VEXDREN-2710 file (C-alpha; in Angstrom, 1 decimal):
% VEXDREN-2710
k/r/px/py/pz
1/MET/93.9/-25.1/110.5
2/ASN/94.0/-26.0/106.8
3/ILE/91.9/-24.4/104.2
4/ILE/89.3/-27.1/104.1
5/GLU/88.7/-27.0/107.8
6/LYS/88.5/-23.2/107.8
7/LYS/85.9/-23.2/105.0
8/LYS/83.9/-25.8/106.9
9/GLN/84.1/-23.7/110.1
10/ILE/82.9/-20.6/108.3
11/VAL/80.0/-22.4/106.6
12/ASP/78.9/-23.8/109.9
13/LEU/78.9/-20.3/111.4
14/MET/76.9/-19.0/108.4
15/GLU/74.4/-21.8/108.8
16/LYS/73.9/-21.0/112.5
17/ASN/73.8/-17.2/111.9
18/ASP/76.5/-17.0/114.5
19/GLU/77.1/-13.5/115.9
20/SER/80.8/-14.0/115.9
21/LEU/80.8/-14.1/112.0
22/SER/80.5/-10.9/110.0
23/PHE/81.3/-9.6/106.5
24/HIS/83.0/-6.2/106.0
25/LYS/83.8/-4.2/102.9
26/PRO/87.4/-2.9/102.9
27/LYS/88.0/0.8/103.0
28/GLN/87.8/2.3/99.5
29/HIS/90.4/4.6/98.0
30/SER/91.4/5.8/94.6
31/LYS/93.4/2.7/93.8
32/SER/91.0/0.1/95.2
33/SER/89.9/-2.7/92.9
34/LEU/86.4/-2.6/91.5
35/MET/86.1/-6.2/92.7
36/TRP/85.3/-5.0/96.2
37/ASN/81.9/-3.9/94.9
38/TYR/81.2/-7.6/94.6
39/PHE/83.0/-9.3/97.6
40/LYS/83.3/-8.9/101.4
41/ILE/86.1/-9.9/103.8
42/VAL/85.2/-12.6/106.3
43/VAL/85.6/-11.5/109.9
44/ILE/85.4/-13.8/113.0
45/ASN/85.3/-12.3/116.4
46/ASN/86.5/-9.0/114.9
47/VAL/89.5/-10.7/113.4
48/LYS/89.9/-10.5/109.6
49/GLN/90.3/-13.9/107.9
50/ASP/92.2/-14.7/104.8
51/MET/88.8/-15.4/103.2
52/VAL/86.4/-13.4/101.1
53/CYS/82.8/-14.1/100.2
54/CYS/81.0/-13.4/96.9
55/ASP/78.0/-11.1/97.5
56/LYS/75.9/-12.9/94.8
57/CYS/76.5/-16.6/95.2
58/LYS/78.2/-16.7/98.7
59/GLN/81.1/-18.7/97.5
60/LEU/84.2/-18.5/99.7
61/PHE/87.7/-17.7/98.3
62/VAL/91.1/-17.6/99.9
63/TYR/92.4/-14.0/99.7
64/ARG/95.6/-12.3/100.8
65/SER/96.5/-8.7/99.9
66/LYS/99.7/-9.9/98.1
67/ASP/97.7/-12.2/95.8
68/GLY/95.7/-9.5/94.1
69/THR/92.1/-9.7/92.8
70/ALA/92.6/-11.6/89.5
71/THR/91.0/-14.7/90.9
72/LEU/88.0/-12.7/92.2
73/ALA/87.6/-11.0/88.9
74/LYS/87.5/-14.3/87.0
75/HIS/84.8/-15.6/89.4
76/ASN/82.8/-12.4/89.1
77/ARG/82.7/-12.8/85.3
78/SER/81.4/-16.3/85.5
79/CYS/79.0/-15.4/88.4
80/GLU/77.5/-12.6/86.4
81/SER/77.1/-14.8/83.3
82/ASP/74.9/-17.3/85.1
83/SER/71.9/-15.3/86.4
84/ALA/70.2/-18.5/87.6
85/ASP/73.0/-19.3/89.9
86/SER/73.2/-15.8/91.2
87/ASN/69.6/-16.1/92.5
88/THR/70.1/-19.4/94.3
89/LYS/69.6/-19.4/98.0
90/LEU/72.7/-19.5/100.3
91/PHE/72.4/-23.0/101.5
92/ASN/71.6/-24.5/98.2
93/GLN/74.8/-23.2/96.6
94/THR/77.2/-26.0/95.7
95/GLN/79.9/-23.3/95.4
96/VAL/79.9/-22.3/99.1
97/THR/81.5/-25.5/100.2
98/GLU/82.3/-29.0/99.1
99/TYR/80.1/-30.3/101.9
100/TYR/76.7/-29.8/100.3
101/SER/75.5/-32.1/97.5
102/SER/74.6/-30.8/94.0
103/SER/71.1/-31.2/92.7
104/LYS/72.6/-32.5/89.4
105/SER/73.2/-36.2/89.2
106/HIS/76.1/-37.5/87.1
107/GLY/76.7/-40.9/85.8
108/ILE/79.8/-42.6/87.2
109/PRO/82.1/-44.1/84.5
110/LYS/82.5/-47.9/84.7
111/LYS/86.3/-47.7/85.2
112/PHE/85.8/-45.7/88.4
113/LYS/83.2/-48.0/89.7
114/GLU/85.5/-51.0/89.2
115/LYS/88.4/-49.1/90.9
116/VAL/86.2/-48.3/94.0
117/LYS/84.9/-51.9/94.0
118/LEU/88.4/-53.3/94.1
119/ALA/89.4/-50.8/96.8
120/CYS/86.4/-51.7/99.0
121/THR/87.2/-55.4/98.6
122/GLU/90.8/-54.9/99.6
123/PHE/89.7/-52.7/102.5
124/VAL/87.4/-55.5/103.8
125/ALA/90.1/-58.2/103.3
126/LEU/93.2/-56.4/104.5
127/ASP/91.6/-54.9/107.6
128/SER/89.4/-58.0/108.4
129/ARG/86.2/-56.1/108.4
130/ALA/82.7/-57.3/107.9
131/PHE/81.2/-57.2/104.4
132/GLU/78.3/-55.1/105.7
133/ILE/80.6/-52.3/106.8
134/VAL/80.4/-50.8/103.3
135/SER/76.6/-50.5/103.5
136/GLY/76.5/-48.5/106.7
137/ASP/75.4/-44.9/106.9
138/GLY/78.6/-43.9/108.7
139/PHE/80.7/-45.4/106.0
140/PHE/78.7/-43.6/103.3
141/LYS/79.2/-40.2/105.1
142/MET/82.9/-40.8/105.5
143/ALA/83.3/-41.8/101.9
144/GLN/81.3/-38.8/100.7
145/SER/83.4/-36.4/102.8
146/VAL/86.6/-37.8/101.4
147/PHE/85.2/-37.5/97.9
148/ASP/84.1/-33.9/98.5
149/ALA/87.5/-33.0/99.8
150/GLY/89.0/-34.4/96.7
151/LYS/86.9/-32.1/94.5
152/TYR/88.8/-29.2/96.0
153/PHE/92.0/-30.3/94.2
154/ASN/92.6/-30.4/90.5
155/ALA/93.3/-33.6/88.6
156/SER/97.1/-33.0/88.6
157/SER/97.3/-32.7/92.3
158/ASN/99.3/-35.4/94.1
159/ILE/97.6/-35.8/97.5
160/ASP/98.6/-38.2/100.3
161/VAL/95.3/-39.4/101.8
162/LYS/97.1/-40.1/105.1
163/GLU/97.2/-36.4/105.6
164/LEU/93.5/-36.3/105.3
165/ILE/92.4/-39.3/107.4
166/PRO/92.7/-38.7/111.2
167/SER/94.6/-41.1/113.5
168/PRO/92.8/-43.5/115.8
169/ILE/93.9/-41.5/118.8
170/THR/92.3/-38.3/117.3
171/ILE/89.1/-40.2/116.6
172/SER/89.0/-41.6/120.1
173/ARG/89.4/-38.1/121.6
174/ASN/86.6/-36.8/119.4
175/ILE/84.1/-39.5/120.3
176/ASP/83.1/-37.8/123.5
177/ASN/82.9/-34.4/121.9
178/LEU/80.7/-35.8/119.1
179/TYR/78.5/-37.5/121.6
180/GLU/78.0/-34.3/123.6
181/ILE/77.1/-32.3/120.5
182/LYS/74.6/-34.9/119.2
183/ASN/73.2/-35.5/122.7
184/ASN/72.5/-31.8/123.2
185/GLN/70.9/-31.6/119.8
186/LEU/68.6/-34.5/120.8
187/LYS/67.8/-32.7/124.1
188/ASN/66.8/-29.6/122.2
189/ILE/64.5/-31.7/120.0
190/CYS/62.9/-33.4/123.0
191/THR/62.0/-30.2/124.7
192/SER/59.5/-29.4/121.9
193/LEU/57.8/-32.8/121.7
194/LYS/54.2/-33.1/122.8
195/SER/53.5/-36.6/121.6
196/PHE/55.9/-39.5/121.4
197/CYS/56.5/-43.2/122.1
198/ILE/59.1/-44.6/124.5
199/ILE/60.4/-48.1/123.9
200/CYS/61.8/-49.8/127.0
201/ASP/63.7/-53.1/127.3
202/PHE/65.5/-54.7/130.3
203/TRP/67.9/-57.6/130.2
204/THR/70.7/-59.1/132.2
205/GLU/74.1/-59.9/130.8
206/GLN/74.7/-63.6/131.1
207/TYR/78.3/-63.7/132.2
208/THR/78.6/-60.6/134.4
209/GLY/75.1/-60.7/135.8
210/LEU/74.8/-56.9/135.2
211/SER/71.4/-55.6/134.2
212/TYR/70.8/-53.0/131.5
213/CYS/68.0/-50.8/130.3
214/GLY/67.6/-49.9/126.7
215/LEU/65.5/-46.8/125.9
216/ALA/64.4/-45.5/122.5
217/LEU/62.3/-42.6/121.4
218/ARG/59.9/-42.5/118.4
219/PHE/57.9/-39.5/117.2
220/ILE/56.4/-38.2/113.9
221/THR/57.1/-34.6/112.9
222/THR/54.6/-32.1/111.5
223/ASP/56.0/-33.0/108.1
224/TYR/54.9/-36.6/108.7
225/LYS/58.4/-38.1/109.0
226/LEU/59.0/-40.9/111.5
227/HIS/62.1/-40.5/113.7
228/ASN/63.8/-43.1/115.8
229/PHE/66.5/-42.2/118.4
230/ILE/68.3/-44.5/120.9
231/LEU/68.4/-42.6/124.2
232/GLY/70.8/-45.1/125.7
233/CYS/71.8/-48.5/126.9
234/ILE/72.1/-47.7/130.6
235/LEU/73.5/-49.8/133.4
236/TYR/70.6/-50.6/135.8
237/ASP/72.3/-50.1/139.2
238/VAL/69.1/-50.2/141.4
239/GLU/69.0/-53.0/144.0
240/THR/65.9/-54.8/142.7
241/GLN/63.8/-54.8/139.5
242/SER/60.5/-54.1/141.2
243/ALA/57.9/-52.1/139.3
244/THR/58.4/-49.1/141.5
245/ASN/62.1/-49.0/141.0
246/ILE/61.8/-49.6/137.3
247/ARG/59.4/-46.6/137.0
248/MET/61.6/-44.3/139.1
249/PHE/64.7/-45.3/137.0
250/ILE/62.9/-44.7/133.7
251/ASP/61.4/-41.4/134.8
252/ALA/64.9/-40.2/135.9
253/GLN/66.5/-41.2/132.6
254/LEU/63.7/-39.4/130.6
255/LEU/63.9/-36.3/132.7
256/SER/67.6/-35.9/131.7
257/TYR/66.2/-35.3/128.2
258/GLY/63.4/-33.1/129.3
259/LEU/60.8/-35.8/128.7
260/SER/58.1/-37.1/131.1
261/LEU/55.4/-39.7/130.9
262/LYS/51.8/-38.4/130.8
263/ASN/48.4/-39.9/130.2
264/LYS/48.7/-39.5/126.4
265/ILE/52.3/-40.7/126.1
266/PHE/52.9/-44.3/124.9
267/VAL/55.4/-46.8/126.3
268/VAL/56.2/-50.1/124.5
269/SER/57.6/-52.9/126.7
270/ASP/57.5/-56.6/127.0
271/ASN/54.6/-58.2/128.7
272/GLU/56.0/-59.4/132.0
273/ASN/54.0/-58.5/135.1
274/LYS/56.7/-56.1/136.5
275/MET/56.6/-54.1/133.3
276/ARG/52.8/-54.0/133.2
277/ALA/52.8/-52.7/136.8
278/ALA/55.6/-50.2/136.2
279/PHE/53.7/-48.5/133.4
280/LYS/50.1/-48.8/134.5
281/GLU/49.7/-45.1/135.5
282/LYS/50.4/-41.8/133.8
283/CYS/51.1/-43.3/130.4
284/ILE/49.6/-45.8/128.0
285/ARG/51.6/-49.1/127.9
286/ILE/51.5/-51.0/124.6
287/GLY/52.5/-54.7/124.8
288/CYS/55.2/-55.9/122.4
289/SER/53.5/-57.9/119.7
290/ILE/56.6/-59.9/118.8
291/HIS/57.1/-60.8/122.5
292/TYR/53.6/-62.2/122.5
293/LEU/54.2/-64.2/119.4
294/ASN/57.7/-65.4/120.3
295/LYS/56.7/-66.7/123.7
296/GLN/53.8/-68.8/122.3
297/LEU/56.1/-70.3/119.6
298/GLU/58.7/-71.0/122.2
299/HIS/56.1/-72.7/124.5
300/SER/54.9/-74.8/121.6
301/PHE/58.3/-76.2/120.8
302/THR/59.9/-76.3/124.3
303/SER/57.4/-76.4/127.1
304/SER/55.6/-79.4/128.5
305/GLU/52.9/-77.3/130.1
306/ILE/51.9/-73.6/130.4
307/ASP/49.5/-72.1/132.9
308/LYS/49.2/-75.6/134.5
309/LYS/47.8/-77.0/131.2
310/PRO/49.7/-79.5/129.0
311/VAL/51.0/-78.2/125.7
312/GLN/50.4/-81.5/123.9
313/CYS/52.9/-81.0/121.0
314/ASP/55.1/-83.9/122.0
315/LYS/56.1/-85.2/118.6
316/ILE/57.0/-81.7/117.3
317/GLN/59.0/-81.0/120.5
318/ASP/60.9/-84.3/120.0
319/LEU/61.7/-83.4/116.4
320/PHE/62.8/-79.9/117.5
321/GLU/65.0/-81.3/120.3
322/ASN/66.7/-83.9/118.0
323/VAL/67.4/-81.1/115.4
324/LYS/68.9/-78.9/118.1
325/LYS/71.2/-81.6/119.4
326/ILE/72.5/-82.4/115.9
327/VAL/73.0/-78.7/115.1
328/THR/74.9/-78.1/118.3
329/HIS/77.1/-81.1/117.7
330/VAL/78.0/-80.2/114.1
331/ARG/78.9/-76.6/115.1
332/ARG/81.0/-77.7/118.0
333/SER/82.8/-80.5/116.1
334/HIS/84.0/-78.1/113.3
335/ARG/82.4/-80.3/110.7
336/GLN/80.4/-77.4/109.4
337/VAL/82.8/-77.0/106.5
338/LYS/81.5/-80.2/104.9
339/LEU/78.0/-78.8/104.5
340/LYS/76.8/-76.4/101.7
341/GLN/75.1/-74.2/104.2
342/LYS/75.9/-73.1/107.7
343/LEU/73.7/-74.5/110.4
344/GLN/72.0/-72.0/112.6
345/LEU/71.2/-72.1/116.4
346/TYR/68.1/-70.3/117.5
347/SER/68.0/-67.7/120.2
348/ASP/65.2/-67.9/122.8
349/THR/65.0/-64.1/122.9
350/ARG/63.6/-64.1/119.4
351/PHE/62.1/-67.5/118.6
352/ASN/61.7/-67.0/114.9
353/GLY/65.4/-68.1/114.9
354/ALA/63.8/-71.6/115.4
355/PHE/62.5/-71.3/111.8
356/TYR/65.9/-70.5/110.5
357/MET/67.4/-73.4/112.4
358/LEU/64.8/-75.9/111.1
359/ASN/64.8/-74.5/107.6
360/VAL/68.6/-74.6/107.1
361/PHE/68.6/-78.1/108.7
362/LEU/66.1/-79.2/106.1
363/ASN/68.2/-77.8/103.3
364/VAL/71.3/-79.9/104.3
365/TYR/69.4/-82.9/105.6
366/ASP/70.6/-85.3/102.9
367/ASP/74.2/-84.3/103.4
368/LEU/74.3/-85.0/107.2
369/ASN/75.2/-88.7/106.9
370/GLY/78.8/-87.8/106.2
371/VAL/79.3/-85.5/109.2
372/LEU/77.6/-87.3/112.1
373/ASN/78.8/-90.1/114.4
374/SER/76.7/-93.1/115.4
375/VAL/75.1/-91.4/118.4
376/HIS/73.9/-88.4/116.4
377/MET/72.9/-90.6/113.5
378/ASP/70.3/-92.0/115.9
379/TYR/69.0/-88.5/116.5
380/LEU/68.8/-88.0/112.7
381/SER/66.9/-91.2/112.2
382/ASN/64.3/-89.8/114.7
383/VAL/63.7/-86.7/112.5
384/ASP/60.8/-87.2/110.2
385/LYS/61.8/-85.3/107.1
386/GLU/58.2/-85.0/105.8
387/LEU/57.1/-83.6/109.2
388/LEU/60.1/-81.2/109.1
389/GLU/59.1/-79.9/105.7
390/GLU/55.5/-79.4/106.9
391/ILE/56.6/-77.5/110.0
392/CYS/59.0/-75.3/108.0
393/GLY/56.2/-74.4/105.5
394/PHE/53.9/-73.6/108.4
395/LEU/56.5/-71.4/110.3
396/LYS/57.3/-69.4/107.2
397/THR/54.3/-67.2/107.7
398/PHE/55.2/-66.6/111.3
399/ASP/58.7/-65.5/110.2
400/GLU/57.2/-63.1/107.7
401/ALA/54.8/-61.7/110.4
402/ILE/57.7/-61.1/112.8
403/ASN/59.7/-59.4/110.0
404/GLN/56.7/-57.2/109.1
405/LEU/56.2/-56.1/112.7
406/SER/60.0/-55.5/113.2
407/GLU/60.3/-52.7/110.6
408/GLU/61.7/-49.6/112.2
409/GLU/61.8/-47.0/109.4
410/ARG/58.0/-46.9/108.9
411/PRO/55.0/-47.2/111.2
412/THR/54.0/-50.7/112.2
413/ILE/51.2/-50.3/114.8
414/TYR/48.5/-50.6/112.2
415/LYS/49.8/-54.0/111.1
416/VAL/49.2/-55.7/114.5
417/LEU/45.5/-56.4/114.2
418/PRO/45.4/-57.7/110.6
419/ILE/48.6/-59.8/111.0
420/ARG/47.3/-61.3/114.2
421/GLN/44.1/-62.2/112.4
422/ALA/46.0/-63.5/109.4
423/LEU/48.0/-65.8/111.7
424/LEU/44.8/-67.1/113.4
425/ASN/43.5/-67.9/109.9
426/HIS/46.8/-69.6/109.1
427/CYS/46.4/-71.8/112.1
428/GLN/43.0/-73.1/111.1
429/VAL/43.1/-76.9/110.9
430/THR/42.5/-78.6/107.5
431/HIS/42.1/-82.2/106.6
432/LYS/45.5/-82.1/104.8
433/ASN/47.4/-81.4/108.0
434/SER/49.2/-84.2/109.8
435/SER/48.1/-85.0/113.3
436/GLU/51.3/-83.3/114.7
437/LEU/50.6/-80.0/112.8
438/LYS/47.0/-80.1/113.9
439/GLU/48.2/-80.2/117.6
440/LEU/50.5/-77.3/117.0
441/LYS/47.9/-75.2/115.2
442/SER/45.3/-75.9/118.0
443/PHE/47.7/-74.8/120.7
444/LEU/48.8/-71.6/118.9
445/VAL/45.2/-70.6/118.1
446/ASP/44.2/-70.9/121.7
447/ARG/47.3/-69.1/123.0
448/ILE/47.2/-66.2/120.5
449/LYS/43.6/-65.5/121.4
450/MET/44.2/-65.8/125.1
451/VAL/47.5/-63.9/125.5
452/TRP/47.9/-61.6/122.5
453/VAL/45.3/-59.1/123.5
454/LEU/44.5/-56.2/121.2
455/GLN/44.4/-52.7/122.6
456/ASP/42.4/-49.7/121.5
457/GLN/45.3/-48.2/119.7
458/HIS/45.5/-51.3/117.5
459/PHE/41.9/-50.9/116.5
460/MET/42.2/-47.2/115.8
461/SER/45.4/-47.4/113.8
462/THR/44.1/-50.1/111.6
463/LEU/41.0/-48.0/110.7
464/LEU/43.3/-45.1/109.9
465/HIS/45.2/-47.1/107.2
466/PRO/43.3/-46.4/103.9
467/SER/43.8/-50.0/102.7
468/LEU/42.6/-51.6/106.0
469/LYS/39.8/-49.3/107.1
470/HIS/37.0/-51.6/105.9
471/PHE/38.4/-54.6/108.0
472/HIS/37.8/-57.2/105.3
473/ILE/40.4/-59.4/107.2
474/ALA/38.3/-59.1/110.4
475/PRO/34.8/-57.6/109.7
476/ASN/33.5/-58.1/113.2
477/LYS/36.1/-55.6/114.6
478/GLN/35.4/-52.6/112.4
479/LYS/32.5/-51.2/114.5
480/LYS/34.7/-51.1/117.6
481/ALA/37.5/-49.4/115.7
482/PHE/35.1/-46.8/114.2
483/ASP/33.6/-46.0/117.6
484/LEU/37.0/-45.6/119.2
485/VAL/38.2/-43.2/116.5
486/LYS/34.9/-41.3/116.8
487/GLN/35.3/-41.0/120.6
488/GLU/38.9/-39.8/120.1
489/LEU/37.7/-37.1/117.7
490/LEU/35.1/-35.9/120.3
491/GLU/37.7/-35.8/123.0
492/ARG/39.8/-33.5/120.8
493/ALA/37.0/-31.0/120.5
494/TRP/39.5/-28.1/120.7
495/ILE/39.6/-28.2/116.9
496/SER/37.8/-25.1/115.8
497/ASP/34.6/-25.1/113.8
498/GLY/36.4/-23.3/111.1
499/ALA/38.9/-26.2/110.7
500/THR/36.0/-28.6/110.5
501/ASP/34.3/-26.5/107.8
502/THR/37.6/-26.4/105.9
503/ALA/37.8/-30.1/106.1
504/SER/34.3/-30.6/104.8
505/LYS/35.0/-28.3/101.8
506/ALA/38.4/-29.9/101.1
507/ILE/36.9/-33.4/100.9
508/THR/35.0/-32.4/97.8
509/THR/38.3/-31.6/96.1
510/ALA/40.0/-34.7/97.6
511/ILE/37.3/-37.1/96.3
512/SER/37.2/-35.4/92.8
513/ASN/41.0/-35.6/92.5
514/LYS/41.4/-39.0/94.2
515/ARG/44.3/-41.2/93.3
516/ARG/43.3/-44.8/93.5
517/THR/46.1/-47.3/93.7
518/THR/45.3/-51.0/93.5
519/PRO/47.6/-53.5/95.3
520/THR/49.1/-56.3/93.3
521/VAL/46.5/-59.0/93.3
522/ASN/49.0/-61.9/93.4
523/SER/51.3/-60.2/95.9
524/ASN/53.1/-62.5/98.3
525/ASP/53.3/-59.8/100.9
526/LEU/51.6/-60.8/104.2
527/LEU/50.1/-57.4/104.9
528/THR/48.8/-57.1/101.3
529/ARG/46.9/-60.3/101.8
530/CYS/45.2/-58.5/104.7
531/PHE/44.2/-55.4/102.7
532/ASP/40.6/-54.7/101.9
533/LYS/39.3/-56.2/98.7
534/PRO/38.5/-53.7/95.9
535/GLN/34.8/-52.7/95.9
536/PRO/32.6/-51.7/93.0
537/LYS/32.0/-48.0/93.1
538/PRO/28.4/-47.3/94.4
539/ILE/26.0/-45.5/92.1
540/SER/25.4/-42.8/94.7
541/THR/27.3/-41.9/97.8
542/PRO/25.7/-40.3/100.8
543/THR/26.9/-36.8/101.5
544/PRO/29.6/-37.0/104.3
545/VAL/28.8/-34.9/107.3
546/THR/31.8/-35.5/109.6
547/GLU/35.5/-35.7/109.2
548/LEU/35.5/-39.5/110.0
549/ASP/32.6/-40.1/107.5
550/ASN/34.5/-38.2/104.9
551/TYR/37.6/-40.3/105.4
552/MET/35.6/-43.6/105.3
553/ALA/34.0/-42.4/102.0
554/LEU/37.3/-41.5/100.4
555/ASP/37.9/-44.0/97.6
556/GLU/41.7/-44.2/97.8
557/ILE/43.9/-47.1/98.8
558/ILE/47.7/-47.6/98.8
559/ASP/49.9/-50.7/98.4
560/GLU/52.4/-52.2/100.8
561/THR/55.4/-50.3/99.2
562/GLU/53.9/-46.8/99.9
563/ASP/54.5/-45.1/103.3
564/VAL/51.1/-44.5/104.9
565/LEU/52.4/-41.3/106.4
566/LEU/52.6/-39.8/102.8
567/PHE/48.9/-40.5/102.4
568/TRP/48.2/-38.5/105.6
569/LYS/50.5/-35.8/104.6
570/ARG/48.6/-35.4/101.3
571/HIS/45.2/-35.3/103.2
572/ALA/46.3/-33.3/106.3
573/GLN/44.1/-30.3/105.3
574/SER/41.1/-32.5/104.5
575/PHE/41.3/-34.4/107.8
576/PRO/43.0/-32.1/110.2
577/THR/42.1/-33.8/113.5
578/LEU/42.4/-37.4/112.1
579/SER/45.9/-36.5/110.8
580/ILE/46.9/-35.4/114.3
581/ILE/45.6/-38.6/115.8
582/VAL/47.6/-40.5/113.1
583/ARG/50.8/-38.7/114.1
584/ASP/50.2/-39.7/117.7
585/LEU/49.3/-43.3/117.1
586/PHE/51.6/-44.2/114.3
587/SER/54.6/-43.3/116.4
588/ILE/53.9/-46.4/118.5
589/SER/56.2/-49.3/117.7
590/SER/54.7/-52.7/117.5
591/PHE/57.8/-54.2/119.2
592/LYS/60.4/-53.4/121.8
593/HIS/64.0/-53.3/120.4
594/HIS/65.6/-56.8/120.6
595/ARG/69.2/-57.1/121.7
END
């Protein structure tokens, strides 16, 4: 084991407070160095190591008896001269190991940036890797570890990096070990969870016919941080996909992580009947909002009838079909290189791809004459460019809605109600619309109202966003949301009277020290356009008497760039029960993960 690996091992043991690790003072005699008053020898499993640890800063040094203590004395002088560093906690010490980042930030000289840029470009080109590989978390961690290892050596060292980078065989052998370590860590986390959301998705691979189940876990910690974990992409080897079999399969997979579905646990799935039936008991199933939206868009462009009723979007469907035929032909005939932009085919699993297909087609519309044969020129002549422009402009808002609801790093459940209402408003017919767009809007309004049904959790989560709680986007829905949150508060009556008293007192400070943030008035963000409008401050405000009333009276809003969980972290003491409800509700995803 080389010195870097040994240091890493010792630091890991120190972090875990491992019982196998200890620090011993050597036996003192008349000729012993005074340095042993400041250092201890590292011992692992009662075996002395060629390493010593500074008593003050916990920095590790290689030490062998034949080397003497000159290096230790030099460090001791510098350690004593910096009293601030000597008081730093163990795991904040940069000196302990190269594997922990410094709190100090340093500017990187331009010449090094250029060198790294060239190296990354050559890496992508020589190894035929995707450009996006250099933006992945795994790549960053690997690059940082190599950089940290380099800091161990001085500038005059000549290091062959091949000695540092493991071989593909070594990596392959360590994959299973790494999986077991991380999987056990995740299982330990799961055992302590009381509230969480499970995201479930089933699909069948087209060519093999094999079915798979994707499972993901979302929860919010007591520190108001949202965590996402992929539990697995598991081969579904049960004979049929009946509701009973699906539920048994999911329960078995969750049990392996120490999780089980209960009445207050949420499950997000698509909206097929078998999924509704599978999760109708001992959990709260939340329908995938994007699935609702995608299916209605898909019907409007591809279906002649739905639920035994005609769709009546014939001209738009003809336009869509002609565009699809041309795009398919160009991609298959390898004439794509003659166009300034690559044509896109849509995927029916996520229909906002239709917007990309139509929008790119519109961008290259004038260049298609030179790449189409006579048959496909007939298809092009059937495409009304003005109608195409109108449709693309209309679909842009739907694309933005899907992207808003697809965010994984922050809560999205509170966005469902306002965005749904914004889309309904967007579908209102005006005199400027063509007859074809009027047909499309009328169809989508009826289908969204009928199929995309809001659940109690959507109402409550919207009220619990400080910039949406007054429901200016949908005023007729505020009372229901308020009553639902009030009922939820009453059901959680286990909160002590003392906590409620504390909340009532804390609100005075919260209101007096309020931080009001006004969203950008001209923002193009879809959610911001749903936010409550700024209200003039009332001359007198009634004295709040309940936690919910206190929250509704709080004059603070946030913009679309701020994480709403940070708002609730700031106000957790003022609204103790509401903040717990937020942690439960805001872990719900607005969509199932798309393959």
